[in-house]
N, C-alpha and C positions, 0 to 999 in steps of 0.2 A: 503493499499499500504506499502510494508516494505522500509527500509532505501536504500537498493540497487536499488529498482525500482524508488525511488525518485532521487537518484544519477544520474541514467541513463536519467531521464526525465528532471531534472532541473539544473544540473551542466555540463557546456559546456564540451564535450568530445574531447579528443585529438586524438582518434583512434576508429576505428570501433568495436574494441573488447578489451576494457580496463580490467585490472585484475579484478576491482570491489571486491577487497579484503577488508574486514571490519575489521580494527584493534581495538581491545578493549583497549590495552595498550602496552607499550614497555619499556623494562628494560635491560640496558647494551647492549648485543648483541642478545637480544631475542625479538621477536614479539609475541603477543598473540592476537587470534582472539575472536570473540564473543562467540565461543563455549569453550573457554579455551584452545584450542590447541595452541602448541607453535612451533616457527620456528626460526632457526638460521638465522640471518640476515646477508647475504652477499652482501647486497646492501649498507647499511648505509644511506639511503636517497639519494643515488648517492654522495657518498663521503661527506655527511654533518655531520654525526654523528660519527666523528673520535674518540670521547671520549665516544661513546655509548649514549643509550637513557635514559633520565632522570637522568643524573648525579646530585647529591645532591649540589654540589657547584654551579652549573648553576641554579638550581631551587632556591637555597637560594639567589642568585644575583638578580634574576627576582623578587622574592617576596620583597626584600629590595628595589628595584627601584620603584615597584608598590606603595608602600607607600610614594613616594616622588613626582613624576609627570611622566606623559605620554608625550604626544605631547605638545609643548608649543609655538613653532614658526618655520618657515622654517628654513632648514638647514643652518648653517653657521652665523646666526644673534645673537643668545643667547649663551653664555657660558654654555654648558651642560657638567657636570662633566663625565658622562660615556663616551662621545665621546672623550673628553680631555684624560682621563686616558687610554683608549683603544689605541688612536693614538700614545701616548707616548710609551706605551708598545710594540706596533708593531714595531715602528721606532727604538727602543732600540735594536731589534732582528734583523734588516736589515743593510746592507751596509750604510755607512755614507751618500751617496748620495740620498737614499730613505728615506727622512725625513718629507715629508709632505703628509698627508692622505687626500683623498676626499672620504667620505662614501657615498654609494649608497644603493638603495633597494636591488640589485641583481647583479650577475656577468655579466648579459648582459648589464646592465646600466653602470657598470664599463668599459666595452668594448666601449660603445658609448662616455662615457667622455674622454677615453684615445684617441680615434680618433679625437674628437674635439680638444683636448689638442695639438695632433701632427700638426693639420693643423694651429692652431693659432700660435704655435712657429715657424714652418718652413715656413709658408706662401706657402705651397705646398699642392697639392691635391691628389697625388698618394699614394694608400695604397697597400703595398705588403703583401699578405697572403699566405696560403699554402693548396694545396689539401689535404683532409683528416682531416682537422683541424675543431673543433667545438668551436664557440664563443657566441651562443645565438640566439634568435628567433625574436628580435627587427629589425627594418628595416636595420639600420647600421651593428649590429652584424651579421644578416643574409646575408647581402652582403659580409661578410668576410668568412662565412662558406665554407669550401673547399668541397663541394659536390653539384653538379648541381640538383640532384633529389630534394633536400630540397629547392633549390632557384628558381626553374624554374617557379612555379605556382604564384610567387609574383614579377615578374619583371613588370616594370623597377625598379631596386635596385640603389644604390649609384654607380655614374660613377668613372671610373679611378681606380677600385680596380682589382688588378692583382692577379692571382692564380698561384703559382709556385709549383714545386714538392718539398716535405719535404725531407731533407737529400740529395739534388741533388746539387752538386758543381755549376752547371750552374746557380742556383739561385743567388748566390754571384754576378755574373757579371751584373744580371739584376737591381741590386740597384745602383742608381746614384743620381746626384744632383736634380733630379726632384721629388725623393721618399721622401713623408712626413714621413713614418713610415714602419717598418716591424713588423708585428703582427703575433705571433706564439705561440702555446702551447709548453711549456718547454718539455713536454712529451705528445705526441698525445693520447688523451683518447677514443674518439668514433670510432677511427680506430682499435681499440683493443690493446692499450698500446704498441705504437711505439716510441722507445727511439732514439734520434738523436746521430749521431756520434759527439763525443765531439770537434774534429777538425773542423768539419763543423759548428757546433753552435758557437764556438771562432771566426771562420772566418766571420760569419755573423755579430756578435757583432762588430767586427773590421771595416767591411765595412760600418756599419751604423756609426761608430764614424767618419770615413774618408769623408763620404758624407754629414754628418749632418742630417741624417734620425734617428728619435728616433727608438730605439731597445725596443719593448714591448713584455714582456712575459706573457702569460696567464697561471697562476697557479690557476685557480678557482677550479679544481679538484685535481691538483698535490701538492697543498699546505698543510701546517699544518701536517707534518709527514708522508704523505701518501707513500712516496718513501724511508723512512728511514732516511731522513734529514727533518729539519723543512720546508725548500724550496728546491724545486727540483733543482733549478739553482745552488745551492752549489755543486752538483756533477760535474758541468761542467766547473768550473773557469770562469764564465761569470757573469756580473751584468747588469740587465736591466736598461734602462732609465726610463721606466714606469713598475710597476709590477701590475697585476690583480689578485685580490682575490675575492673569494665568498664561496659558499657551506659551509664549516666548519667554516668560518669566524664568523658567527653569533651564533654558539653554538646550533644551531637548530632553531634559528629565522632568518627571512629574513634580509640579510646584505651583501653587496658587497663594493669593494673599488678599486680605483686606486690610486697608491701611486708613488710620483716622487720627485725630488729636489724642495724645496720652490721656488728657482728662476724660475723654469719652471711652477710650479703650480700657481704662483702669476699672470701669464698672463691671466688667467681666470677671473681676478678681475676687469679688466679695458678695456675699448674700444672693446666691451661694458662692462659696469658694469654688474654684474650678468651673466658672460659669460656662467656660467653652475650652475644650480640651481635645487634644488629638495625639495619637502616638507617634505617627511617621511625619506629620506635618513639618515642613521645614527641615527635611532631611539633609544632613550634612553635605552628601554628595550632590543634591540638587541645588543647594545654595552655592556651594562652590562653583558649579557648573554655571549657574545663573549669573553670579557676579563676573565670572569671565567673559560670559557672552555680552553682558551689557557693557562692560568695559571695552570690548572689541568692537562692538556697535558704535560706541562714541568715538573711541580713538581712531578707528579706521574710516570714520566719517561717511558711513553707508546712508545715513538719513538724508545727508545733502544732495544725494543724487536721485532721490525718490521721485521727485516731481519731474525732472527730465525724463525718467524712465517711463513714468506715467504718461507723458506727452507722446513719447515714441510709440507706445502701444496704441494711443488713441489715432495717432497719425497713420499706422499701418493697418489697423482693422477697420477697413472700409469695405462694406459689402452690402448689396441690397437686401440680403436676408437677415442682417443684423439690424434689429429694430431701433435699438438704442444702446448706449454705453453709459452706465453710471460709474463713476469712479471718484476715489478720495485717495490719492497717493498711489502705491503699488497694491491696490485693493479695488477690483473691478467686477462688474456685472454685465456681460454681454446678453442682451435680452433677444429671444427669438419668439416666434409667433405662438409656440406652444412647447410644452415638456417633451413631447416626442421627438420634435425636431432637435431640440438641445441635446437629448440623450443620443440620437444618433450622431451628433457631431462630436460628443464627448468620446464615444466608443470608438469612431474612426480615428481620433487623435491618438488614443491609446494603442490601437491595433496596428502592429507593424508588420506588414506584409513582405517588404523587401529587407534583407538584412543590412543593406547600406542606409536605410532610413533611420532618422532620429525621431523617436516617438515624442509624446507630449502627455503628461499626466495632469488632468484637470478634473473638475468635478461640478455639481450643481449646488444650488443652495436649498435648505430645508424648507423654507417658506416661499420659494421662488424657483420652482423646478424648471422653469422655461429660461433660467438664466444660467450661463456658464460662468464658473468662478475663476478669477485670476488672482491669486495672492502668493506669488513666488518669494522666495528669500529675496532680501533687499539687494543682496550682491549679485543677482542675476546680471549677465553682461548684455551689452547692447546686441551682440552677435546673436546671443540666446533668444533674446526678445524677437529679433528678426526671424530666427528659425521658428519660434513658437507661433508668430503671427501668420507665417507662410503655412504652418501646418494646419492652424485652424480654418484659414480661408480655403486651403486645399479641401479639407473635411467637409466644409459646407458645400463646396461644389460637387464633390463625390456624392453627397446625399441629396442633391438638388433633383426633383422629380422631373 
């Protein structure tokens, strides 16, 4: 029985038709399968590999930590140098009010922690979320997801969670003194890169301030340079009370975080003690890798090239069957007429029929299956962008009725 068959038999499946794509190795912005065929990576592990795959500085940091220790104690009890150094580095790059980091295992766990923090601080239960937002698959995070298709099979979920319309002025009026928090993606990812109106987002922040609700921004996908700034909220002149991070945070290893002011975060330490706890959150290997990845992202100036690469994609991706392109940095949604057309294009991009071909690994969006995802490592080269665009256009033509 080959590895693919074992995968289908013994690894719990998330869909009836997984890609079942066997990767032998990955390097920079290229994936290689077991036959040695190469693929330009336009997914980046869903915005995880912002500085590419196998970055030498990240690998060196992992090796150095391996020689010291792995897990030694539940999170928050021992002083673990990788956690301390990474928290210090993150907070130095954030507004002064975001100065205390709670590391988790994943972005979904960061969402859970932030919702608990909001309830603890405000003594309120109402959580305002938005239609079209994605926050994770755990019970609380799933309650906040803005799409009933994904929620309906798992009800009952958390009570008193309101779903309003993103970018809708009426949402401002719905926030009042009964609201514990407002939770939203700075830029909606799985709806196909939907960008908020700056005035609306600012009004949302101000309404939270006036009512005492916590303003929570989910940058699990948007963070770490994806939009052309280190943090997406920098484009909008707002500062969250709580910032949620994940994906690229761990440099390729599992890591999430929620970040707030210490005076807020300290309320999780008493009444009850251990108000929020995790065994493996902030694992020393993940923190060492994440810090190395963040330093490489900044020192090698990958963010500075994001906007030019975005424009190159937009210049090259012109085709009558592409109905629109929504983009914010190296984060794009190519819209087709329907999901079936999009899926055919994606499948043809991946399917290498000539050994001399370079394939293309891409995907769709959970709430916008008619849109093709482009979210490559930020270090993708101009030549690879040209290869990727040529491949997409050829795939469209090959599927043209």
